[in-house]
LONU-219400 format. One record per residue (C-alpha): x, y, z; residue in one letter. Coordinates in nm, 4 decimals, m for minus. Layout:
        X        Y        Z fimar
        X        Y        Z     A
...
This chain:
        X        Y        Z fimar
  m8.6702  14.6178   8.1849     P
  m8.6336  14.2865   8.0969     R
  m8.3739  14.1786   7.7984     S
  m8.5889  14.0104   7.5244     P
  m8.3437  13.7542   7.5425     L
  m8.3469  13.5971   7.8764     K
  m8.6260  13.3235   7.9165     P
  m8.9091  13.4339   8.1796     V
  m8.8863  13.1854   8.4562     Q
  m9.2363  13.0918   8.6102     P
  m9.3174  13.1759   8.9675     P
  m9.2518  12.8725   9.2446     K
  m9.5176  12.7218   9.4366     P
  m9.5476  12.8766   9.7712     A
  m9.5138  12.5436   9.9619     G
  m9.2065  12.4132   9.7612     A
  m8.9564  12.2814  10.0409     S
  m8.5656  12.3768   9.9988     Q
  m8.5062  11.9657   9.9878     R
  m8.7009  11.9059   9.7207     K
  m8.5877  12.1984   9.4891     T
  m8.2051  12.0628   9.5369     Q
  m8.2911  11.7034   9.3968     K
  m8.4489  11.8038   9.1000     T
  m8.1617  12.0433   9.0020     R
  m7.9042  11.7582   9.0488     G
  m8.1442  11.5643   8.7945     A
  m7.9697  11.6068   8.4279     A
  m7.9266  11.4049   8.1203     L
  m7.5960  11.2228   8.1397     P
  m7.3498  11.3855   7.9701     S
  m7.2528  11.0158   7.8131     S
  m7.5934  11.0226   7.6637     L
  m7.5405  11.3680   7.4837     I
  m7.1851  11.2860   7.3806     K
  m7.3470  10.9875   7.2444     C
  m7.6134  11.1760   7.0450     I
  m7.4346  11.4398   6.9448     F
  m7.1299  11.2299   6.8048     K
  m7.4013  11.0416   6.6020     H
  m7.5109  11.3691   6.4078     Y
  m7.1709  11.5335   6.3953     A
  m7.0401  11.2176   6.2204     K
  m6.6564  11.3953   6.2571     M
  m6.4182  11.4485   6.5357     P
  m6.5220  11.6457   6.7809     V
  m6.3356  11.8876   7.0377     A
  m6.3993  11.7839   7.4231     R
  m6.4632  12.1568   7.4917     E
  m6.7661  12.1436   7.2219     T
  m6.9022  11.8555   7.4114     Y
  m6.9015  12.0493   7.7497     R
  m7.0723  12.3812   7.5435     I
  m7.3129  12.1256   7.3802     V
  m7.4292  11.9857   7.7277     E
  m7.5155  12.3221   7.8789     K
  m7.6901  12.3961   7.5944     S
  m7.8948  12.0876   7.5786     S
  m7.9240  12.1613   7.9558     E
  m8.0801  12.5114   7.9049     K
  m8.3042  12.4091   7.6000     Y
  m8.4639  12.1197   7.8425     F
  m8.5215  12.3698   8.1022     K
  m8.6972  12.6206   7.8876     Q
  m8.8766  12.3296   7.7347     L
  m9.0209  12.2390   8.0566     C
  m9.0947  12.5945   8.1675     C
  m9.2808  12.6315   7.8338     D
  m9.4714  12.3073   7.8931     L
  m9.5728  12.4241   8.2469     E
  m9.6825  12.7667   8.1328     A
  m9.9124  12.5849   7.8883     Y
 m10.0388  12.3064   8.1509     V
 m10.1104  12.6111   8.3994     N
 m10.2749  12.8164   8.1483     H
 m10.4896  12.5308   8.0552     A
 m10.5792  12.4795   8.4127     G
 m10.4739  12.1341   8.4613     R
 m10.1817  11.9393   8.6622     K
 m10.0489  11.7137   8.3738     T
  m9.8522  11.7677   8.0621     V
 m10.0513  11.5928   7.7591     E
  m9.9554  11.5404   7.4294     M
 m10.1425  11.8189   7.2671     A
  m9.9059  12.0645   7.4857     D
  m9.5584  11.9443   7.3356     L
  m9.7328  11.9247   6.9679     E
  m9.8376  12.3060   7.0352     L
  m9.5058  12.3655   7.1782     L
  m9.3153  12.2096   6.8878     M
  m9.5745  12.4044   6.6473     R
  m9.4807  12.7110   6.8011     R
  m9.0686  12.6355   6.7798     Q
  m9.1572  12.5345   6.4130     R
  m9.0442  12.1731   6.4152     V
  m9.3862  12.0210   6.3538     V
  m9.5685  12.2163   6.0514     T
  m9.8184  12.1140   5.8316     D
  m9.5473  11.9665   5.5770     K
  m9.3630  11.8016   5.8769     M
  m9.6507  11.6464   6.0973     P
  m9.5211  11.5066   6.4635     L
  m9.6370  11.1617   6.3477     R
  m9.3829  11.1482   6.0815     V
  m9.1082  11.2691   6.3122     L
  m9.2411  10.9990   6.5714     I
  m9.1741  10.7306   6.2694     E
  m8.8285  10.8972   6.1451     R
  m8.6519  10.9205   6.4596     Y
  m8.7926  10.7211   6.7592     L
  m8.7314  10.3318   6.7935     P
  m9.0285  10.0389   6.7297     L
  m9.0972  10.0374   7.1250     E
  m9.1657  10.4381   7.1585     Y
  m9.3759  10.4597   6.7999     R
  m9.5906  10.1711   6.9506     K
  m9.6633  10.3708   7.2511     L
  m9.7400  10.7170   7.0616     L
  m9.8860  10.6202   6.7431     I
 m10.2227  10.4337   6.7889     P
 m10.2783  10.1026   6.5626     V
 m10.5590   9.9145   6.5022     A
 m10.5715   9.5426   6.5456     T
 m10.8180   9.2660   6.5071     S
 m11.1612   9.3261   6.6593     G
 m11.1384   9.6900   6.6206     N
 m10.9146   9.7107   6.8983     K
 m10.6796  10.0453   6.9241     V
 m10.3674   9.9975   7.1064     I
 m10.2641  10.1833   7.3213     P
 m10.6036  10.2738   7.4206     S
 m10.5981  10.6606   7.5372     N
């Protein structure tokens, strides 16, 4: 019997090489980035041990996020994660709701360069940027 708190890992592809899995394991968010983001939102002194715990937690969160997205893509029979997959995942996590749509979150938390990439804007001549 499995514990309901443990995340379920999807099965690994049959042809995955040992070298490839070792490379992907080492790819993590830099601890300096996590520390900077956490410090921005905490706005108070934080103990050094706390940063280590936040780093481990964020790594587990993003690993689970990627596994969930992979499951959505496999279920749809595709090989590419689409924006709709991420929005569905955020709805299931109750980050995106009817009162707080994804567009509002993008406008609130992302810099202008990323907003331009994610939110279509109509320009003169009836051109939509970015084009899908």
